[in-house]
N, CA, C and O atoms as CSV, one atom per row, in Angstrom:
chain,resi,resn,atom,element,x,y,z
A,1,MET,N,N,-181.448,87.141,18.422
A,1,MET,CA,C,-181.197,85.935,19.178
A,1,MET,C,C,-180.715,86.325,20.571
A,1,MET,O,O,-179.761,87.092,20.701
A,2,ILE,N,N,-181.349,85.818,21.589
A,2,ILE,CA,C,-180.969,86.103,22.960
A,2,ILE,C,C,-180.205,84.901,23.496
A,2,ILE,O,O,-180.683,83.768,23.444
A,3,LEU,N,N,-179.017,85.166,24.010
A,3,LEU,CA,C,-178.184,84.101,24.538
A,3,LEU,C,C,-178.353,84.022,26.047
A,3,LEU,O,O,-178.320,85.039,26.739
A,4,SER,N,N,-178.534,82.813,26.546
A,4,SER,CA,C,-178.692,82.655,27.991
A,4,SER,C,C,-177.345,82.799,28.686
A,4,SER,O,O,-176.303,82.615,28.056
A,5,PRO,N,N,-177.352,83.127,29.979
A,5,PRO,CA,C,-176.088,83.218,30.723
A,5,PRO,C,C,-175.320,81.903,30.716
A,5,PRO,O,O,-174.089,81.907,30.736
A,6,PHE,N,N,-176.032,80.774,30.686
A,6,PHE,CA,C,-175.364,79.478,30.663
A,6,PHE,C,C,-174.629,79.266,29.343
A,6,PHE,O,O,-173.526,78.719,29.321
A,7,TYR,N,N,-175.238,79.696,28.254
A,7,TYR,CA,C,-174.594,79.602,26.948
A,7,TYR,C,C,-173.333,80.452,26.928
A,7,TYR,O,O,-172.288,80.014,26.448
A,8,LEU,N,N,-173.434,81.681,27.458
A,8,LEU,CA,C,-172.267,82.564,27.488
A,8,LEU,C,C,-171.166,81.984,28.358
A,8,LEU,O,O,-169.993,82.038,27.989
A,9,ALA,N,N,-171.529,81.429,29.512
A,9,ALA,CA,C,-170.525,80.835,30.395
A,9,ALA,C,C,-169.824,79.671,29.699
A,9,ALA,O,O,-168.608,79.513,29.812
A,10,ASP,N,N,-170.595,78.858,28.981
A,10,ASP,CA,C,-170.005,77.736,28.250
A,10,ASP,C,C,-169.034,78.231,27.184
A,10,ASP,O,O,-167.947,77.674,27.034
A,11,ARG,N,N,-169.409,79.258,26.450
A,11,ARG,CA,C,-168.539,79.810,25.407
A,11,ARG,C,C,-167.271,80.402,26.004
A,11,ARG,O,O,-166.187,80.234,25.445
A,12,LEU,N,N,-167.393,81.095,27.136
A,12,LEU,CA,C,-166.205,81.663,27.768
A,12,LEU,C,C,-165.266,80.576,28.280
A,12,LEU,O,O,-164.046,80.728,28.222
A,13,MET,N,N,-165.830,79.487,28.780
A,13,MET,CA,C,-164.979,78.377,29.227
A,13,MET,C,C,-164.221,77.785,28.048
A,13,MET,O,O,-163.048,77.434,28.178
A,14,LYS,N,N,-164.876,77.672,26.906
A,14,LYS,CA,C,-164.198,77.151,25.711
A,14,LYS,C,C,-163.110,78.120,25.249
A,14,LYS,O,O,-162.044,77.693,24.806
A,15,LEU,N,N,-163.379,79.420,25.353
A,15,LEU,CA,C,-162.359,80.399,24.994
A,15,LEU,C,C,-161.168,80.321,25.945
A,15,LEU,O,O,-160.024,80.503,25.529
A,16,ASN,N,N,-161.436,80.051,27.215
A,16,ASN,CA,C,-160.340,79.930,28.175
A,16,ASN,C,C,-159.441,78.740,27.866
A,16,ASN,O,O,-158.247,78.767,28.163
A,17,ASN,N,N,-160.013,77.696,27.269
A,17,ASN,CA,C,-159.222,76.530,26.911
A,17,ASN,C,C,-158.439,76.735,25.616
A,17,ASN,O,O,-157.519,75.977,25.311
A,18,PHE,N,N,-158.809,77.755,24.867
A,18,PHE,CA,C,-158.112,78.068,23.621
A,18,PHE,C,C,-156.721,78.604,23.969
A,18,PHE,O,O,-156.588,79.362,24.930
A,19,PRO,N,N,-155.698,78.236,23.227
A,19,PRO,CA,C,-154.350,78.721,23.560
A,19,PRO,C,C,-154.270,80.245,23.475
A,19,PRO,O,O,-154.148,80.815,22.390
A,20,LYS,N,N,-154.339,80.882,24.621
A,20,LYS,CA,C,-154.420,82.335,24.676
A,20,LYS,C,C,-153.190,83.035,24.095
A,20,LYS,O,O,-153.351,84.088,23.477
A,21,PRO,N,N,-151.967,82.510,24.258
A,21,PRO,CA,C,-150.827,83.228,23.679
A,21,PRO,C,C,-150.939,83.405,22.165
A,21,PRO,O,O,-150.350,84.323,21.593
A,22,LEU,N,N,-151.699,82.521,21.526
A,22,LEU,CA,C,-151.889,82.617,20.091
A,22,LEU,C,C,-152.678,83.881,19.770
A,22,LEU,O,O,-153.822,84.014,20.204
A,23,PHE,N,N,-152.113,84.779,19.047
A,23,PHE,CA,C,-152.739,86.031,18.607
A,23,PHE,C,C,-153.010,87.025,19.743
A,23,PHE,O,O,-153.689,88.028,19.518
A,24,THR,N,N,-152.511,86.781,20.928
A,24,THR,CA,C,-152.770,87.702,22.040
A,24,THR,C,C,-152.224,89.083,21.740
A,24,THR,O,O,-152.879,90.089,22.015
A,25,LYS,N,N,-151.039,89.135,21.185
A,25,LYS,CA,C,-150.428,90.425,20.883
A,25,LYS,C,C,-151.294,91.220,19.900
A,25,LYS,O,O,-151.504,92.419,20.080
A,26,ASN,N,N,-151.786,90.553,18.878
A,26,ASN,CA,C,-152.634,91.229,17.894
A,26,ASN,C,C,-153.947,91.686,18.513
A,26,ASN,O,O,-154.418,92.789,18.234
A,27,ARG,N,N,-154.537,90.842,19.351
A,27,ARG,CA,C,-155.820,91.201,19.956
A,27,ARG,C,C,-155.664,92.370,20.931
A,27,ARG,O,O,-156.576,93.187,21.062
A,28,GLU,N,N,-154.544,92.458,21.602
A,28,GLU,CA,C,-154.322,93.553,22.542
A,28,GLU,C,C,-154.090,94.878,21.827
A,28,GLU,O,O,-154.224,95.938,22.438
A,29,GLN,N,N,-153.747,94.835,20.552
A,29,GLN,CA,C,-153.522,96.050,19.788
A,29,GLN,C,C,-154.816,96.648,19.230
A,29,GLN,O,O,-154.814,97.779,18.745
A,30,VAL,N,N,-155.906,95.904,19.296
A,30,VAL,CA,C,-157.188,96.408,18.819
A,30,VAL,C,C,-157.662,97.478,19.800
A,30,VAL,O,O,-157.750,97.228,21.002
A,31,THR,N,N,-157.967,98.671,19.286
A,31,THR,CA,C,-158.352,99.781,20.160
A,31,THR,C,C,-159.840,100.102,20.109
A,31,THR,O,O,-160.369,100.707,21.042
A,32,GLN,N,N,-160.536,99.703,19.022
A,32,GLN,CA,C,-161.953,100.014,18.887
A,32,GLN,C,C,-162.680,98.846,18.237
A,32,GLN,O,O,-162.157,98.186,17.339
A,33,VAL,N,N,-163.901,98.609,18.714
A,33,VAL,CA,C,-164.752,97.594,18.116
A,33,VAL,C,C,-166.131,98.216,17.935
A,33,VAL,O,O,-166.720,98.720,18.891
A,34,VAL,N,N,-166.644,98.179,16.705
A,34,VAL,CA,C,-167.983,98.692,16.407
A,34,VAL,C,C,-168.956,97.528,16.519
A,34,VAL,O,O,-168.735,96.462,15.944
A,35,MET,N,N,-170.040,97.743,17.268
A,35,MET,CA,C,-171.006,96.667,17.464
A,35,MET,C,C,-172.409,97.244,17.593
A,35,MET,O,O,-172.588,98.447,17.777
A,36,ASP,N,N,-173.400,96.361,17.491
A,36,ASP,CA,C,-174.760,96.813,17.728
A,36,ASP,C,C,-175.006,96.822,19.238
A,36,ASP,O,O,-174.071,96.638,20.016
A,37,LEU,N,N,-176.232,97.029,19.649
A,37,LEU,CA,C,-176.525,97.197,21.065
A,37,LEU,C,C,-176.835,95.893,21.789
A,37,LEU,O,O,-177.393,95.926,22.886
A,38,ASN,N,N,-176.495,94.768,21.219
A,38,ASN,CA,C,-176.723,93.492,21.865
A,38,ASN,C,C,-175.743,93.332,23.025
A,38,ASN,O,O,-174.534,93.241,22.813
A,39,ALA,N,N,-176.260,93.297,24.235
A,39,ALA,CA,C,-175.411,93.258,25.428
A,39,ALA,C,C,-174.608,91.965,25.546
A,39,ALA,O,O,-173.555,91.952,26.184
A,40,GLN,N,N,-175.085,90.884,24.944
A,40,GLN,CA,C,-174.367,89.619,25.055
A,40,GLN,C,C,-173.001,89.674,24.378
A,40,GLN,O,O,-172.077,88.976,24.794
A,41,TYR,N,N,-172.867,90.489,23.349
A,41,TYR,CA,C,-171.586,90.579,22.655
A,41,TYR,C,C,-170.506,91.233,23.502
A,41,TYR,O,O,-169.321,90.954,23.322
A,42,GLN,N,N,-170.906,92.097,24.421
A,42,GLN,CA,C,-169.926,92.855,25.191
A,42,GLN,C,C,-168.990,91.959,25.985
A,42,GLN,O,O,-167.801,92.256,26.092
A,43,THR,N,N,-169.500,90.877,26.541
A,43,THR,CA,C,-168.665,89.952,27.307
A,43,THR,C,C,-167.551,89.390,26.443
A,43,THR,O,O,-166.394,89.341,26.862
A,44,PHE,N,N,-167.899,88.968,25.244
A,44,PHE,CA,C,-166.901,88.398,24.345
A,44,PHE,C,C,-165.898,89.445,23.868
A,44,PHE,O,O,-164.699,89.182,23.784
A,45,ILE,N,N,-166.403,90.621,23.564
A,45,ILE,CA,C,-165.522,91.677,23.071
A,45,ILE,C,C,-164.491,92.049,24.126
A,45,ILE,O,O,-163.306,92.189,23.824
A,46,HIS,N,N,-164.950,92.209,25.371
A,46,HIS,CA,C,-164.013,92.556,26.447
A,46,HIS,C,C,-162.999,91.440,26.683
A,46,HIS,O,O,-161.840,91.704,27.005
A,47,TYR,N,N,-163.434,90.210,26.525
A,47,TYR,CA,C,-162.517,89.081,26.724
A,47,TYR,C,C,-161.500,88.999,25.588
A,47,TYR,O,O,-160.298,88.877,25.826
A,48,LEU,N,N,-161.988,89.068,24.364
A,48,LEU,CA,C,-161.101,88.897,23.215
A,48,LEU,C,C,-160.211,90.108,22.958
A,48,LEU,O,O,-159.062,89.967,22.540
A,49,PHE,N,N,-160.749,91.294,23.211
A,49,PHE,CA,C,-160.006,92.529,22.946
A,49,PHE,C,C,-160.007,93.399,24.209
A,49,PHE,O,O,-160.797,94.338,24.307
A,50,PRO,N,N,-159.136,93.099,25.168
A,50,PRO,CA,C,-159.202,93.765,26.470
A,50,PRO,C,C,-158.942,95.264,26.423
A,50,PRO,O,O,-159.382,95.978,27.325
A,51,ASN,N,N,-158.250,95.766,25.418
A,51,ASN,CA,C,-157.932,97.191,25.350
A,51,ASN,C,C,-158.861,97.972,24.427
A,51,ASN,O,O,-158.663,99.169,24.217
A,52,ALA,N,N,-159.853,97.315,23.884
A,52,ALA,CA,C,-160.728,97.953,22.899
A,52,ALA,C,C,-161.865,98.713,23.570
A,52,ALA,O,O,-162.408,98.285,24.589
A,53,LYS,N,N,-162.207,99.846,22.977
A,53,LYS,CA,C,-163.391,100.601,23.383
A,53,LYS,C,C,-164.541,100.173,22.486
A,53,LYS,O,O,-164.362,99.955,21.287
A,54,LEU,N,N,-165.723,100.056,23.080
A,54,LEU,CA,C,-166.904,99.679,22.317
A,54,LEU,C,C,-167.542,100.912,21.712
A,54,LEU,O,O,-167.770,101.908,22.398
A,55,ILE,N,N,-167.829,100.839,20.431
A,55,ILE,CA,C,-168.471,101.928,19.703
A,55,ILE,C,C,-169.804,101.403,19.187
A,55,ILE,O,O,-169.862,100.370,18.521
A,56,VAL,N,N,-170.873,102.125,19.503
A,56,VAL,CA,C,-172.210,101.705,19.092
A,56,VAL,C,C,-172.426,102.075,17.635
A,56,VAL,O,O,-172.136,103.195,17.214
A,57,ASP,N,N,-172.932,101.130,16.881
A,57,ASP,CA,C,-173.258,101.333,15.476
A,57,ASP,C,C,-174.409,102.332,15.370
A,57,ASP,O,O,-175.466,102.117,15.965
A,58,ASN,N,N,-174.221,103.411,14.629
A,58,ASN,CA,C,-175.235,104.464,14.515
A,58,ASN,C,C,-176.561,103.945,13.966
A,58,ASN,O,O,-177.625,104.377,14.409
A,59,PHE,N,N,-176.506,103.041,13.027
A,59,PHE,CA,C,-177.734,102.507,12.439
A,59,PHE,C,C,-178.627,101.914,13.516
A,59,PHE,O,O,-179.825,102.195,13.558
A,60,HIS,N,N,-178.050,101.096,14.385
A,60,HIS,CA,C,-178.846,100.442,15.414
A,60,HIS,C,C,-179.342,101.433,16.462
A,60,HIS,O,O,-180.425,101.255,17.019
A,61,LEU,N,N,-178.574,102.455,16.729
A,61,LEU,CA,C,-179.006,103.483,17.672
A,61,LEU,C,C,-180.220,104.239,17.115
A,61,LEU,O,O,-181.193,104.463,17.835
A,62,VAL,N,N,-180.166,104.627,15.850
A,62,VAL,CA,C,-181.294,105.321,15.215
A,62,VAL,C,C,-182.497,104.391,15.129
A,62,VAL,O,O,-183.626,104.817,15.375
A,63,GLN,N,N,-182.273,103.139,14.787
A,63,GLN,CA,C,-183.367,102.174,14.688
A,63,GLN,C,C,-184.076,102.002,16.033
A,63,GLN,O,O,-185.306,101.971,16.086
A,64,MET,N,N,-183.310,101.892,17.111
A,64,MET,CA,C,-183.893,101.736,18.433
A,64,MET,C,C,-184.697,102.979,18.821
A,64,MET,O,O,-185.779,102.863,19.396
A,65,THR,N,N,-184.176,104.159,18.511
A,65,THR,CA,C,-184.872,105.405,18.820
A,65,THR,C,C,-186.183,105.509,18.047
A,65,THR,O,O,-187.207,105.890,18.613
A,66,LEU,N,N,-186.156,105.172,16.760
A,66,LEU,CA,C,-187.376,105.247,15.949
A,66,LEU,C,C,-188.433,104.251,16.416
A,66,LEU,O,O,-189.625,104.557,16.393
A,67,ARG,N,N,-188.007,103.070,16.838
A,67,ARG,CA,C,-188.966,102.094,17.368
A,67,ARG,C,C,-189.634,102.623,18.632
A,67,ARG,O,O,-190.847,102.497,18.800
A,68,ALA,N,N,-188.840,103.214,19.515
A,68,ALA,CA,C,-189.391,103.756,20.759
A,68,ALA,C,C,-190.377,104.888,20.465
A,68,ALA,O,O,-191.439,104.964,21.084
A,69,LEU,N,N,-190.027,105.770,19.520
A,69,LEU,CA,C,-190.938,106.858,19.145
A,69,LEU,C,C,-192.223,106.318,18.540
A,69,LEU,O,O,-193.307,106.823,18.833
A,70,ASN,N,N,-192.116,105.313,17.715
A,70,ASN,CA,C,-193.295,104.730,17.084
A,70,ASN,C,C,-194.196,104.071,18.121
A,70,ASN,O,O,-195.418,104.197,18.042
A,71,GLN,N,N,-193.616,103.373,19.088
A,71,GLN,CA,C,-194.422,102.757,20.141
A,71,GLN,C,C,-195.161,103.817,20.946
A,71,GLN,O,O,-196.331,103.633,21.284
A,72,THR,N,N,-194.497,104.917,21.253
A,72,THR,CA,C,-195.134,106.005,21.986
A,72,THR,C,C,-196.258,106.621,21.159
A,72,THR,O,O,-197.327,106.924,21.688
A,73,ARG,N,N,-196.019,106.805,19.868
A,73,ARG,CA,C,-197.045,107.353,18.974
A,73,ARG,C,C,-198.276,106.461,18.954
A,73,ARG,O,O,-199.401,106.955,19.029
A,74,VAL,N,N,-198.077,105.160,18.855
A,74,VAL,CA,C,-199.199,104.218,18.815
A,74,VAL,C,C,-199.970,104.248,20.127
A,74,VAL,O,O,-201.200,104.219,20.121
A,75,GLN,N,N,-199.262,104.306,21.253
A,75,GLN,CA,C,-199.932,104.371,22.557
A,75,GLN,C,C,-200.780,105.637,22.680
A,75,GLN,O,O,-201.901,105.592,23.186
A,76,LEU,N,N,-200.237,106.771,22.213
A,76,LEU,CA,C,-200.987,108.025,22.274
A,76,LEU,C,C,-202.210,107.982,21.363
A,76,LEU,O,O,-203.279,108.475,21.725
A,77,MET,N,N,-202.050,107.395,20.189
A,77,MET,CA,C,-203.189,107.292,19.267
A,77,MET,C,C,-204.287,106.421,19.877
A,77,MET,O,O,-205.468,106.745,19.754
A,78,LYS,N,N,-203.918,105.336,20.522
A,78,LYS,CA,C,-204.913,104.465,21.144
A,78,LYS,C,C,-205.602,105.173,22.305
A,78,LYS,O,O,-206.791,104.966,22.549
A,79,LYS,N,N,-204.861,105.996,23.010
A,79,LYS,CA,C,-205.421,106.690,24.167
A,79,LYS,C,C,-206.386,107.798,23.755
A,79,LYS,O,O,-207.466,107.926,24.332
A,80,TYR,N,N,-206.000,108.602,22.757
A,80,TYR,CA,C,-206.792,109.776,22.396
A,80,TYR,C,C,-207.744,109.545,21.230
A,80,TYR,O,O,-208.675,110.327,21.038
A,81,HIS,N,N,-207.536,108.508,20.461
A,81,HIS,CA,C,-208.415,108.187,19.325
A,81,HIS,C,C,-208.681,106.687,19.323
A,81,HIS,O,O,-208.242,105.986,18.411
A,82,PRO,N,N,-209.386,106.189,20.321
A,82,PRO,CA,C,-209.573,104.730,20.436
A,82,PRO,C,C,-210.433,104.116,19.345
A,82,PRO,O,O,-210.386,102.900,19.156
A,83,LYS,N,N,-211.230,104.918,18.609
A,83,LYS,CA,C,-212.124,104.350,17.589
A,83,LYS,C,C,-211.481,104.223,16.225
A,83,LYS,O,O,-212.079,103.639,15.321
A,84,ILE,N,N,-210.285,104.748,16.049
A,84,ILE,CA,C,-209.607,104.638,14.759
A,84,ILE,C,C,-208.957,103.258,14.689
A,84,ILE,O,O,-208.154,102.910,15.554
A,85,PRO,N,N,-209.299,102.463,13.660
A,85,PRO,CA,C,-208.691,101.133,13.543
A,85,PRO,C,C,-207.184,101.255,13.274
A,85,PRO,O,O,-206.731,102.236,12.685
A,86,PRO,N,N,-206.425,100.265,13.706
A,86,PRO,CA,C,-204.977,100.319,13.466
A,86,PRO,C,C,-204.628,100.234,11.988
A,86,PRO,O,O,-205.397,99.693,11.193
A,87,ASN,N,N,-203.492,100.758,11.629
A,87,ASN,CA,C,-202.949,100.706,10.256
A,87,ASN,C,C,-203.795,101.446,9.235
A,87,ASN,O,O,-203.841,101.058,8.067
A,88,THR,N,N,-204.468,102.513,9.666
A,88,THR,CA,C,-205.246,103.300,8.704
A,88,THR,C,C,-204.483,104.534,8.249
A,88,THR,O,O,-204.917,105.230,7.331
A,89,GLY,N,N,-203.350,104.809,8.883
A,89,GLY,CA,C,-202.559,105.968,8.512
A,89,GLY,C,C,-202.953,107.223,9.238
A,89,GLY,O,O,-202.278,108.243,9.097
A,90,CYS,N,N,-204.014,107.193,10.007
A,90,CYS,CA,C,-204.449,108.382,10.772
A,90,CYS,C,C,-204.422,108.115,12.240
A,90,CYS,O,O,-204.753,108.995,13.034
């Protein structure tokens, strides 16, 4: 799901109206947050947990790398073997 900048701005405005002193001490004590590579989450994480470092989830990092390798493999196969139909395993 891709969030538009307007959606994010609206959510941040609602967070600003939330009573910030509530749980602020607990949120400031959070030092690490594990997340996937969705850039939209970073805005919220930095707002909610200002002292936290973002840690990328290894699963999503490996998944992104494998997708990129597979796309490159498919492009090379199309370039050098254009007569082989897709999804034949060769």
